[in-house]
N, C-alpha and C positions, 0 to 999 in steps of 0.2 A: 498891210497889216496883219497877221493872221494871230488868232487866240493867244497860240503859246508867245508869239512876239508881246501882244498887249500883256499877259501874263508877266513875262519876265521884267515888263516897264513899270508895271504898276508896284511889284514886289521892290523894285529896286527902290523904288519913291515912298514910300512906306515903312519898308524894314530899316531894323540898325545899319552904320553907313560904318566906314574906315575898316584901320586894320582890329584884327582880333586880339584882345585884350587878356592875360592869362591871370586868373585870379583867385588866390589860394587863401581859404577864408579858415583858418586856426579856430578851432569849435571843440565843444564838449555837450553831449544829451544831457538837454533840459537848460539850456543856458537858454533865456527868455532876451536877453542882449544880443545874442549871436542869432537867433528868430527875428529878432528887429534887423540885424545888419544884415541877412540875408533878401527882406523886402525889398531895401534900399536898393541892392544888387539888382532884386530881378524887375523893379523899376529902371533901372537903369540901363538894362539888358533888353527893355524895349527901343532903346536911342542907339544903344553902340551895344557892340559884338563882344559877348564878353564868354570866354570859355572857364565854369567857374568849377574850383575843384575844392571839398570840404575833405577837411581833416578833423579825425578826432584827435584831441591832443593825449588823453587820459590812455592813448595802444602806445605811446613813446614816453619811456621816461624823463627823457632828455627834452623834447616838448614842455611838457609839464613842468621841470625846473625852468626852462626858459620864458615860458611865457605865462603860467600859472593861473592867476585871478585877473590875468590882464586881458583875457579872450573878451569879445573875439578880437582876434587878432589877423589883418586883410594887407595880405600883400597882392599891389598889382603889376605883373611884368618883372616880378622878381623880386620888387623891394618893399618892405614894408611901408605900408601908406595910415593903417587905423589903428588904434588898440583900443577896446572898452565902447566904440560906439562909431558910426561909418555920418559923418557932415555930408548931408547931401551934395550941398553946394561946391563941395571942394571935391566929392567924387566927380563930380559932373567937371569941370576944371582939370581934373587928373586926364579922364576920357578923352577929351578933345584934345589935348597937347599929344 
């Protein structure tokens, strides 16, 4: 086994596995609940492949009307899964399925 093969093997052993999950975080500047949600998502990103997109709802009046004070709103693979806070246990279950 050459060094590159060993590196590839080790990366596969310790890196995130499974499909890439598309995660959209509807947020706004200065939102501490949003910061906490992002922390949970980054923790989950150590175990799962996540493509995280953050959308500032204040840039779109329709999003402000839809989500208002419910932020953060977290959509995973196109479906809203969390509003207000992220439950880490439920997040892990969703990402495993």
